[in-house]
N, C-alpha and C positions, 0 to 999 in steps of 0.2 A: 239595782245597780250591779249586784253580784252576777245577775243573769247576763247583763250587757258585757261585763268583763269576761265571763266564761265564753260567750259567743265570739268576742273579739279574739280571745286566745285560740279558739278552735279554728277561726278563719286564718290567723297567722300561721298556725301549724300546717294547715292545708296548703297555703301558699308556699310555705317552705318545702314541703314534700313534693309539690308540683314542680318547683324550681329544680330540686334535686333530680327528679326524673328526667329533666331536659338536658342535664349535663352529660356530655359524651366525650370520651377520650379517643381522639383520632390516632389510630395506630399506623405506623409506617407500612407501606405495601410489602407483602411477603416476597414478591418478585418485582422489583422496580423496573419500569420500562426504560428503554435506552434506544438511542438512534445515533448514527454518525454518517458523515459524508466524506469521502476521500477521493481525491484525484489520483489516478495512476496512469501514466502516459497521457494519452488523449482522452481517456475515459473518466467518468465520474460515477463512483459506486456509492450507493446509499443502502444502509442496513437499518432495520427496525426489529427489535426483539425485547423480550423480558428476561430479567436476570435473577433466577432463583439462587438462594443461599444454601450452603451445605448444612449449617446449623447442627453439627455433630452427627449427621447421618452418613451412612455408607451410600455413596451415589451409584457408581457404575457397577452393575451386577446385582444391585438390590433395588434402590429407588428407581433407577433407570435400568430395566432388565436388559441383559444381553440378548441379541437376536430378535428384538421386537422394535416395531416402528416407534420413533420418538419425535416429538415436536421440535426438538433442538432448541430448548428454552422452556418457557412457561407461558401461561395465559394464551393470548392469540398466537397464531402461527408466526414464525420468524420469516421476514421477507427481505429479499435483495432486489435492488433496482440498478440497472445500468443504462446509460444514455446512448450507448453504441454497442455493437457486437464485441464480445470479448472471448478469449479462450478461458474456460472455467474447468479446472481439472485438465483434461486433454480434449475437450469438446467445445465447439463454438456455441456460446450462449447469446442468442439474439437480444437486441435492445428491448427492454421491457421490465416488468416487475413480476417476481416469482416468489413462491414459498420454498423454504428449505426444510426438508425432513431428513432423518438419518436412522440407520439401524446400527447401533454400536455393538461391537464385540470387544473382546479383551485386546486383541492385537491389530484390528482394523475396523474401520467404519464404512458402511455403504452410505454415500451421500446422494440424496434424491432432490431433484428440482421439479417442482410441480407448478402448474399454471393457476391453481386456485389460491388466492391470497385473502379470502374472506373467512377462513376457518378459525374456530376457537380450538387451539391445540390441534389434535389429529381427528377430532370429531367430524365426520363427513368426508374424510380423506378418500380420494378415488384414485387408485393406481393408474387408471386409464388416462388421467391428466398429467402423469409424469412425462417430462420431456427428456430427462437424462438420469442415469444412475451410474455411479462409478465408485471404486473402492480406494481409500487412502489409508496409510498406516496410522495406528494409534501409538503415541509415545507416552512413556511415564516421565514426569518432570520432577525436578528437585523442588520447584516452586509449588506451593499449595495455593490453589485458587478457591478461596471461600465463596466468591461470587462468580457465577457463570459468565464467561467473557467471550465476546467475538470481536476481533480487531483485524485490521488490514495493515500488515507490516512488511518489512524486508523489501521495500520498493526500491527498484534500481533505475538507472538512466534509460534502460530499454523499455520501460513501462511494464515491468514484471513485478510480482509481489506474491504474498501468501495471505490468504484468509485463514486466520487462526481461531480455532474453537477450543476453549480451555475451561475445565472445571475439575475440582478436586485435584488429583495428581495426573490428570490425563490431558493430552494435547493432540489435536489433529491439525494438519496443515493442508489447505487446498490451494494449489497453484493457480494464479490469475495472471493473464497477460492481455494488455490492450493491443490494438492493431497499429499503434504509433510507430514502432520500430519497423514493421513490415512496410508501412506506407512511406517512411522516410528513406529506407533503402531503395524502394521502388523509384522515388523521385531522383535520388542520386544516380541510379542506374540509367534512368531516362535522360537526364540533362547532362551528366558528366561522362558517363561511359559510352552511351550510344550517340548522343548529339554533340559531344565534345565541346560543351559550353566554355566560352572564354570570359566568363563573369568572375572576377577575382573574389568578390564577396561570397559567391556561391561555392567556389572552390574551397575557400577557407571554412565555410560552414560545414561542408562535407567532411573535410579533414578533422575539424573540431568534433563532429559527431562520432567519427571513428575513435577519436581520443577518449571522449567521456564514456564511451561504451566498451572500452577495453579492446578496440580493434586496430591498434597501432600497426601499420604495415607500410611497405614501400609505396603502395598506391596513394595513401594519404600524404606521404612526403612528396610525391611527384605532383599532386594537386597543389600543395603549398608552394612548390618551386614555380609552377605555372602562375599562381597568384602573385608571387613576388615579381615576376617578369611584367605582369600587367599593372601592378601597383607597387613599384620599388621603394616607396617612402613609407609603407605601412609597417610599423614596428611589430605588430602582432603576428604577422605571417612567419618571419624567421624565428620568432620566439617559440611559437608552437612547433615549428619544424625541429628546433633544437630539442624540445621535450620528447618528441616522438623518436628522434634519432637516438637519444639516450636509452629509451625503452627498448629499442631494437639493438642496443649495444654497438651502434655505429658512431663511435666517439669522434672519428675524423669529421664525419658529416655534422655532428653536433657542434664541434669547434667552429666549422665554417659558418653555420647558421648563427651561432652566438656572436661571432665577430661582426656579422652583418647587422644583427640587432643592436650591438654596441655602437656601430658606426651611425646608425639612425638615431640612437639615443643621444650621442654626442652632438650630432647636427642639430637636433631639436632641443638641446640643453635640458634633457630630462633628469629628474632627481635620482634615477636608478643607475647612473653611469658607473659609480664606484663599485656598486654591487655587481654589475655586469662584468666589470674588469676582473673581479675576483672569480666570477663564474667561468670566464674564459680561461683563466689560469688553471682552475680545477679541472676543466674539461681537457685542456692540453696535457695535463699530467695523466689523466685517465687514458687518453689516446696513446700516450707514450708507453704506458705500462700494459696495454692490451693489444 
């Protein structure tokens, strides 16, 4: 009986030890993977990279040596994809997927775009596969970035933005521009400047694009006046003309456009009538004093 109990005890202990050996603690990754997709103008940019942490270390100049090739992240190489040609830095980057490497130094970084996207870090990197290299300034930031970060920000209505790379107290910005602005201006030139289109909606769209991209000028106002002749009951045409006239400090023109918008609003019994009356009065005062 004692022998049976002893054998049973030994088996239980063995099973217990075996179970303990199978227990594993899954640690979080040292460099979490990340990806994002961002529209900018007519382009869609995708990024995939790993995000190492500072963890109390000195990064630039020590962990990441100055003057040496860096994977610009951790783990596999960092990649960028664009669905159409873009301006990256000051060079055209064709549609496709590429790897990003860099050579950091204290005051500037060399940014490298390479065609090999299957590398683990910079192992196997071949300079012959580079398609562009350019230099950008390196800034010291008040913000401390514990986690290596790449983001696409500062996007404007012209389809321009900045690809920002930040870690520790260092930030670099790479200008990016889609071809949307160039293409829209080309269409405006073709249809309105050269072909003198008499399409009211197209005239308004061109003037509105000038407005949202900070290009208010007399040409945009003349397009709106043409649109008003073609479609005199459209409230939005004189309303935008008033806005552009104010930006150009043409307050007399702004008063005339505002009165026209008010007349249309009264005719259509729009809710904004009283607000427009006040606006006309304010503009008349500005015109009187300027």
